[in-house]
C-alpha positions in Angstrom: -28.3 -37.7 -7.1 -26.2 -34.8 -6.9 -23.4 -33.3 -9.5 -20.0 -32.2 -8.5 -19.4 -28.4 -9.1 -15.8 -29.1 -10.2 -16.0 -31.9 -12.5 -19.6 -32.5 -13.3 -19.7 -36.4 -12.2 -23.1 -37.2 -10.7 -23.3 -39.6 -7.6 -25.4 -40.2 -4.6 -25.2 -37.3 -2.3 -23.6 -39.2 0.5 -20.8 -39.9 -1.8 -19.9 -36.3 -2.4 -18.6 -33.3 0.0 -21.4 -30.8 0.9 -20.5 -27.1 1.3 -22.9 -24.4 2.5 -22.1 -20.5 2.2 -21.0 -18.7 5.4 -19.8 -15.2 5.8 -16.1 -16.0 5.1 -17.1 -18.5 2.1 -17.8 -22.2 1.7 -17.5 -24.3 4.5 -17.8 -28.2 4.6 -20.8 -29.5 5.9 -19.6 -32.9 7.0 -22.8 -34.0 8.5 -24.9 -32.6 5.4 -27.5 -31.0 8.0 -26.6 -27.5 7.9 -29.4 -25.0 6.5 -28.9 -23.1 3.5 -28.2 -23.9 -0.2 -25.4 -26.5 -0.7 -22.9 -27.2 -3.3 -21.4 -30.7 -3.7 -18.0 -31.6 -4.7 -16.1 -35.0 -5.1 -13.8 -36.1 -2.4 -11.0 -36.3 -4.8 -8.1 -33.7 -3.8 -8.1 -32.3 -7.6 -11.9 -31.5 -7.4 -11.4 -29.9 -4.0 -8.8 -27.8 -5.2 -10.8 -26.9 -8.5 -13.8 -26.0 -6.2 -11.8 -23.6 -4.3 -10.3 -22.0 -6.9 -13.5 -21.5 -9.0 -14.7 -18.4 -7.1 -16.8 -17.4 -10.3 -19.0 -20.6 -9.7 -19.8 -19.9 -6.1 -22.2 -17.0 -6.9 -24.4 -19.4 -9.2 -23.9 -22.4 -6.9 -24.9 -20.7 -3.8 -27.2 -18.2 -5.4 -25.3 -15.1 -4.0 -26.1 -11.7 -5.3 
């Protein structure tokens, strides 16, 4: 079970989109197999928009320094 970073809804990890941090920012990990810390987001468009606007949450979600 994972939590959507945008709305806080909890669901099975296969029901959510996984993002990993790359040099240019978060990138979607469609197969959910990329190395590194992942952040999860609902597949709803509104949550995805919130996720990409919530730059302040990225530092905590991806444990950036």
